C-alpha positions as CSV (number, residue, x, y, z in Angstrom):
1,M,0.0,0.0,0.0
2,K,1.3,3.4,-0.9
3,S,0.5,5.1,2.4
4,D,2.7,2.6,4.3
5,I,5.8,3.9,2.6
6,I,5.8,7.6,3.8
7,Y,5.9,7.9,7.6
8,A,6.5,11.5,8.6
9,P,8.3,14.7,7.6
10,V,11.8,15.3,9.1
11,I,11.7,18.7,10.9
12,T,15.3,19.8,11.5
13,E,17.2,23.0,10.9
14,K,18.9,21.4,7.9
15,S,15.6,20.2,6.3
16,S,14.1,23.6,6.9
17,N,16.9,25.2,5.0
18,L,16.3,22.8,2.1
19,A,12.6,23.5,2.2
20,S,13.1,27.3,2.0
21,N,13.2,27.1,-1.8
22,G,9.6,25.6,-1.7
23,K,10.6,22.6,-3.8
24,T,12.5,20.3,-1.5
25,Y,11.1,18.2,1.4
26,V,12.6,15.6,3.7
27,F,10.5,12.6,4.9
28,K,11.1,9.4,6.9
29,V,10.2,6.4,4.7
30,A,10.0,2.6,4.9
31,K,13.4,1.0,4.9
32,S,12.3,-1.5,2.3
33,A,11.1,1.1,-0.2
34,N,13.2,2.0,-3.2
35,K,13.2,5.4,-5.0
36,V,10.6,4.4,-7.6
37,Q,8.1,3.3,-4.9
38,I,8.8,6.5,-2.9
39,K,8.2,8.7,-5.9
40,Q,4.9,6.9,-6.8
41,A,3.7,7.1,-3.2
42,F,4.5,10.7,-2.8
43,E,2.8,11.7,-6.1
44,E,-0.3,9.7,-5.2
45,T,-0.5,11.0,-1.6
46,F,0.2,14.7,-2.2
47,N,-1.1,15.0,-5.8
48,V,2.2,16.6,-7.1
49,K,4.8,15.8,-9.7
50,V,8.2,14.7,-8.3
51,A,11.4,15.7,-10.1
52,S,13.9,13.6,-8.1
53,V,14.3,11.4,-5.0
54,N,17.5,11.0,-3.0
55,T,17.6,8.5,-0.2
56,L,19.9,7.7,2.7
57,N,20.0,5.4,5.7
58,T,20.7,7.2,9.0
59,K,23.3,5.8,11.3
60,P,22.5,5.0,14.9
61,K,23.7,7.5,17.5
62,D,25.0,6.4,20.8
63,K,22.8,7.7,23.7
64,R,23.3,7.3,27.4
65,V,20.9,7.5,30.4
66,G,22.8,7.3,33.6
67,K,25.1,4.3,33.5
68,Y,23.1,2.6,30.7
69,T,24.2,3.0,27.1
70,G,22.2,2.3,24.0
71,Q,21.6,3.5,20.5
72,R,19.0,5.6,18.8
73,K,16.9,3.8,16.1
74,T,17.9,4.2,12.5
75,Y,15.6,5.1,9.7
76,K,15.6,5.7,5.9
77,K,15.3,9.4,4.9
78,A,14.1,10.6,1.5
79,I,14.9,14.0,0.1
80,I,12.2,14.8,-2.4
81,T,12.5,17.6,-5.0
82,L,9.3,18.7,-6.8
83,C,8.9,19.9,-10.3
84,D,8.4,23.7,-10.9
85,G,4.9,24.9,-10.0
86,Y,4.2,22.3,-7.3
87,S,4.3,22.6,-3.5
88,I,2.8,20.9,-0.5
89,E,1.7,22.2,2.9
90,L,3.2,20.5,6.0
């Protein structure tokens, strides 16, 4: 199902700087999804035309609570660039 691929927008300072041009958005996506599936899901969900999709797998960061150490969960991130004339509201 297409809606199972896109999880949530990534709201960080870096993603906000990318989004300032109005064409680039960053989303958490399913680890098993490839670029073609992400593009189709995004076009279907938001009713826009996608120019390009770049993906990356985040690395786990070490975190510590008191004497206990662990790692943050990893996820796949998609940087989506829309064609001219299209935008979405987050």
